[in-house]
Each structure stands twice: as C-alpha cells, then as structure tokens.
N, C-alpha and C positions, 0 to 999 in steps of 0.2 A: 504494499500500499504505500503511495505517496505521500509526503507531507501535505501537500494540498488536499488530498482526500481526507487525511487526519483531522485537519482544520476546519473541513467542510461542517456546517453545524454549530461550529464554535466561532466563528468570525466575527459574532457580536458581542463577544466577551471581552471586557474591558482589559483584562490581564494579557489576553492573546493579542489583541490589537496594540497595546502598548509595547509588547516584548518585540513582535514580528516588526514594527515600524523602527525600532531603535537598534534591535540585535538580530536580524532575521535568521541567520545560522545558528543563534543559540540554542533553540528549541530543536531537540531530538526527537520528541514524540508529545503527545497531549491526548488526554481521555477526560472524559467527564462522567463521573460514576457517584451514584447516591448524593446527587446535589453538589459535588465539590470538583473542582478542577484540579488535574494533576498534570504539571509539564516536567517532563525529562529535560534537564538543562545542562549543556556542555559545562563540564567542571570548570574550565578556565574562564567562564563567562558568569558564575555565579553572583560575584559581587555587582556587576553592572548590571544584572537582570534584577537584583534587589532593589538597587538604587532606581532604576526604571519604574518597577513597581511602586515603591514608595511615592515617586513623583505621580503615578496614576491614580493615587488614592488608597492604596494598601498601606496602612498606618501603624499596623501592630504585629511584631513577632511573636507568635505564640510559643514556639520551641524549636529546637533543633535535635535531631535524633540521628543515629546511624544503625543501618543494619549489615553484618557481617554474612554475606553469601557464599562463604568458603565451600566448596572448591572452585566457585565459578569466578571468572574474570570478566570485567572488572569486579573485585571482590566486595568492596563497601559501597553502600548506598547512604548517602548523606542526604536527610529529608529535613526541608524547612517548611513550617506551617505559618501561613502569612494571612492576616484578616484586615478587611477593610470596614471600619464601623460606618463610614458613609454609605458605601454600595451595599453594605450587608452580604458580603461575599468572603468566601475564603478560597485560597489556592494553596495548594502543596507544590513545592519544588523538590525534584529528586536530581540529584546530581551523583553520578558513578565514578568511584575513584579507584583505581588500579592499585594492587598490593606492593608493586615494584616501588610506587613513590606515593604512600599513603598520606597526602596533603592536598587540601583544597583553601583557597583564600579565606581569609577572615572577613566577615561581614558586619564586624563592629564599627567600622566607619560608617555604615548605613544604619544598622540598629544596635548601639551600645549594649542593650539587654542580650546580646548574642554571646557577650563576654562569658558569662557563665556557662552556657551550653557548650562552647568551644572549648572550654578546660578539659571536659570529660573525656 
C-alpha cells in the first residue's frame, strides 16, 4: 500500500496536515483506530515533528514509553502520547530505534516535561 493510500480518509486530520506540510518524508505509516491517530515517524525526525504538532495546537505531552521487540530489528519502539485540549484530539507517535545505536533525539526542547520520561 502506498503512503497516499494510507493517508486517504485521514487527510482532514490536523496532525496529518501539519506534519505532511512541514516534513513530508517523516511519516512512515499512519492508522486511525479506536478514535486515536497513530503516526509512525522516522526516528531522526521526531523532534521536528513534535515541534510541528505543538505549533498545530497539540499542547500536552502525556507520556513517553518504549517497547522492546527483541529479537526483531529495529528493536525498540519509542512511543509518545500527545494531546490537544483545544482540538480535543490525541495523537500517538511511534519511532523505531535499532539496537545497534539505541538512541533518539530528546524532545525536552519542545516539551520540558519529557525530561522525566527520557531518563528511564
């Protein structure tokens, strides 16, 4: 399935519009399930995508967590749950991180509250 087919039906979503306009290659996949949008983001774009979502009205970082999918590669899935009080919408970001270099950019410059979660 092509990226355009994935976004069909989601095109009116504020998060999709903002990220596709600012970082068209950052979204690797998207799905809408149980009234919540999930975007799979290229790990190297996570900070820029978070900043774009914040500017689009997503104002609250709920949490950051990680799943270890051993023995799969990329092994780690870093997940960010972000909320817009104004839009009454939530978006989940997934970024996949390989075990060879298990690091991802900090988003504390966008949401200082991420500092606590990023220590774990």
